[in-house]
C-alpha positions as MATLAB code, in Angstrom:
seq = 'MAAIQRGSRSGDPFVAMFVDEARVCARLGHPNIVQVFDFGEQDGELYMAMEYVDGTTGARLVRAAADRLSAEFGFGGETEARVTAVI';
ca = [
       0.000    0.000    0.000;
       1.312    3.426   -0.901;
      -0.278    6.606    0.382;
       0.177   10.360    0.461;
      -0.289   11.982    3.822;
      -3.224   14.187    4.623;
      -2.849   17.869    3.991;
      -1.485   17.445    0.486;
      -3.338   19.740   -1.881;
      -4.648   18.838   -5.305;
      -2.253   21.406   -6.851;
       0.755   19.794   -5.160;
       3.156   18.345   -7.778;
       3.694   15.233   -5.609;
      -0.037   14.537   -5.677;
      -0.059   14.850   -9.472;
       2.964   12.522   -9.756;
       1.332   10.002   -7.406;
      -1.904    9.968   -9.411;
      -0.015    9.705  -12.718;
       2.079    6.830  -11.384;
      -1.020    5.033  -10.110;
      -2.768    5.389  -13.485;
       0.251    4.152  -15.452;
       0.963    1.257  -13.091;
      -2.681    0.163  -13.099;
      -2.472   -0.289  -16.885;
       0.726   -2.334  -16.856;
       0.721   -6.091  -16.780;
       4.012   -7.979  -16.644;
       5.415  -10.727  -14.393;
       8.270   -8.411  -13.302;
       6.033   -5.473  -12.381;
       3.933   -5.264   -9.236;
       0.232   -5.191  -10.068;
      -1.836   -2.203   -8.894;
      -5.276   -3.375   -7.796;
      -6.851   -0.049   -6.916;
      -6.089    3.596   -6.300;
      -8.160    6.512   -5.142;
      -8.932    8.737   -2.197;
     -10.365    7.778    1.181;
     -11.010   10.299    3.959;
      -8.815   12.877    2.210;
      -5.875   10.503    1.798;
      -4.697    9.206   -1.580;
      -3.789    5.525   -1.726;
      -2.556    2.880   -4.157;
      -3.220   -0.778   -3.298;
      -0.583   -3.034   -4.857;
       0.211   -6.713   -5.085;
       2.287   -8.064   -2.199;
       5.601   -9.513   -3.316;
       7.316  -11.784   -0.824;
      11.042  -11.244   -0.692;
      13.747   -8.829    0.273;
      13.795   -5.057   -0.061;
      15.800   -3.004   -2.516;
      17.738   -1.520    0.396;
      18.812   -4.985    1.560;
      19.934   -5.899   -1.945;
      22.043   -2.740   -2.181;
      23.567   -3.369    1.246;
      24.400   -6.971    0.317;
      25.988   -5.882   -2.971;
      28.007   -3.197   -1.174;
      29.177   -5.689    1.472;
      30.194   -8.168   -1.214;
      32.124   -5.511   -3.149;
      33.824   -4.375    0.051;
      34.847   -7.914    0.920;
      36.039   -8.844   -2.565;
      37.717   -5.613   -3.594;
      38.437   -3.805   -0.318;
      36.316   -0.751   -1.022;
      35.856    1.738    1.813;
      32.754    2.814    3.718;
      31.270    4.689    0.769;
      30.604    1.496   -1.191;
      26.871    1.422   -0.428;
      26.447    4.971   -1.709;
      28.393    4.107   -4.843;
      26.293    1.004   -5.469;
      23.112    3.005   -4.928;
      24.295    5.669   -7.382;
      24.934    3.008  -10.026;
      21.513    1.430   -9.589;
];
């Protein structure tokens, strides 16, 4: 579930981006893309209900890649930021 906090105005660019993203995602259908089941507004809060995907988070994947690079190649403490920048 993704949501935009209350108090966001309809003219807010983040609200427009959220609605655009929800519309585009709802039209997409591919095994590698999370399905959007519904989106709308409830009690003044915008929401997007998406398929649950069991697994790890993107942050954990980046951390694991950074740790592996550090171990294999001796990179310093900035490895995670470098990996994130590449992704």
